N, C-alpha and C positions, 0 to 999 in steps of 0.2 A: 754634839750628841752622838754617842757611840754605843756599841753593844755593851750590855751591862757587865759582861765578863771580861772586858778588854783592858781594864786599868793596869793589871800587872804587866801586860805586854807593852802598853803605851808608856808606862813609867820606865821600862827597860830600853825599848827601841825607839821611842818617840812616836809622834803621830804620823802614821804612814798612809799614803794614798793606796787605793786598790792595786795599782801597778807596783808600787814599792813593796807592798805586802806579798804580792805574787812573786816578785824577785827574791825576797827574803826566804820565802817558803819553797822556792825552786819549782814553782808550778808552771808547766809548759804544755805545748800541744793542744789537743782538743779541749781539755779542761780549762786551760787558760783562755782560749778563744771564747768559750761559753761565758766565762766570768767577766772578761775585760772588754770584749768587742760586741756583746749582745745585751739585750735587756735582761735584767735579773728580777723576775717576779717574786722570788723568795730569797731570803738570806742564804748564804752558802758557807758551810763550814769547811775549812781546809786544815790539813795536818802536816806536820814535819817532824822527823825523828829527833831533832835537836830543839826546835822552837815550840813544839807542842801543838796546840789548837788555836785557831783564830776564826772569827766570824766576819764575813764580808756582808755588809747590810744590803737589804733588798732595794729595788728601785720602783716600789709600788706606785708612787705619784707620777712616774714618767710612763705614759702609755704610748707605745710606738705608733699606733694609728694616728694619734693626734700629733705626735712629734713630726711625722712625715709631712704634715700639712703646714707646720709653722717653722720648719727648719730651712735655712737658706745657705747655699754655697758649700754644703758638705753632706755626706751621707749619714744615716743613723749610726753606722759603725764608727765613722770618724768622730761623731759627737760623743758616743759612749767612751771611746778611747781617750778623747780629750778630757772629759770629766773624770775618768778613772785615774788619770795621772795627777789629779789635784787633791789637796787637803782643804776641806771647806770649813768655814766658821760662819755662824750666824752673827749678825752685828747688833741685834737687840734681843732682850729677854722676850719680847712679844713674839718674835718669829720662832724662838725656841718653844714657847708655849703652844703656838699654833700647831707645830709638828707633834709635840707630846700629846695633844688632845685630839689629833686626827683619828678617825675611826680605826685605821689599821694598827695604831700604836698605843692608844690610850689605856688598854687593859694590861700592858706589859711594862716591866721595869726597864729603864734606860739609864745610861751613864751620861751625865751632863758635866762638862768640864768648862770652867770659867777661866779665861786667861787675861792677862794684862796686855791689851792690844797695842799700846804705845811701845812697850818693851819688845813685843813680838815683831812689830813692823820696823823697829830700829835695827833689828838684826836680819830680818828676812824681807824687807820692803822691796828689794830689787827683784825678788821672785814672786811678788804678790800681784794678783789681778783682782779687780773689783767688778761686780755685776749688778745691774739695776733690777734684775729679775731673779726669781727662784729657778735656776737653770735645770734643776732636777725634777721639775713638775710640769706636767702638761694638762692638768685638770683646771676647771674653772676658767674657761676662755683663754687658752694659752696664747701668749704673745709671740710674735716672730722672734727668732733668735738665730745667731750664727757664731762662729768662732770669734768674730770681732765684737760680739756683745761684751766680752771681757776686755777691760782696759787696764793699763798700768796705773799706778798711783798718780803719775804725772799727767796722763792722758784723760783720766776719768773726769767727766763734766760735773763735778760735785756741786758747784755753786748753782748751776742750771737745774740740776735735779732737786736740790734743796728748795729752790724757789717754787718749783712745780709741785713737789710732793711733801715738803717739810723735812726737817732734820731726821726724824725717825724712819722715813721711807726713802731717803736719798740713795742709800746703798742697801742692796738685799743680801749680797754674799761677799765674803772675802775668801779668795782661793790662793793657796800657796803651792807652787809646783813641787810635786813628787813627795816631799816629806818635811816634817819639822822634827829633826832628830833630838833636839834639846828642848822639847816642849816643857818639861818639868821646870825649866828655868823661868817660865812665864805663868805657870799655873797658880791661880789664887784660891780655887775651890773645886772640889770634885764631889759630886752628889749622885746618889741613886734616887731617881724620881719615877713616879707613875702619875701621869696626868699632871695636875697642878700641885701634887703633894711631894714634899721632900721626905723620902723614907729613911735615908741614911746619909750622913756626911762622912765621906771616905777620907777626904783631905781638906783642911788640916784636921788631924785627929783631936777630938775633945780631950782636954786634960782632966 
C-alpha cells in the first residue's frame, strides 16, 4: 500500500524504503533527521531536481507515548531508523483492508500493489525478515517489541505461530532491507483503491 501518486516512481526505481528514497533524493541534515529518525504524524513531500516529487507516508498508527512503553532494548529513534530502512509487504488481503478502512485513511485514495510472493522471495529471501506483529502500530493494546521481533525466513517460528494463530495470522509483515529495485518483475496487479472499493486498475491495463 503506497501513496496514490507513486506508481511512476516505483515502476522506474523500484520499491524504496524511506532510507533509500532519502538517499535517492539526496535529503540530508535536519530534514532527513526529522523524516528518518523521528515519528512522522503527517506524510512528507520531498523534491529533487532530477527525480521530481515523492511522498513519504505518515506513521499515524505509531504513537510514541505507547511505543516507549512497549519497546525493548532500543530507543524510539533506533526503532524508527530500523523500520525506515525496510520495505514492507502485508501478507494477506485482510490486513490490507484493515488499513484501507482505518479512520485516518478510508476517505483517501491509495495505491495497492499485489506481488507474486514466491518469486519475490526466491530473489530477495536472504534480505527478508518476518514479523508476527504490525510493527508500525501501537494502538489497540500494543504488544512488546524489539529489533529481534523480526526473524529471517529460516529463524521464524512459522509452525508454532500457525498452530497458535492459524495460517492467516501466523505472519503479520514481510520486510525486505532497503529496496526492491526490480519490483515490476513480481507485480501481478496495481490498483487505486478507496476503502473496500477498487476505483481503477492501473496494471495490467485492460485491453
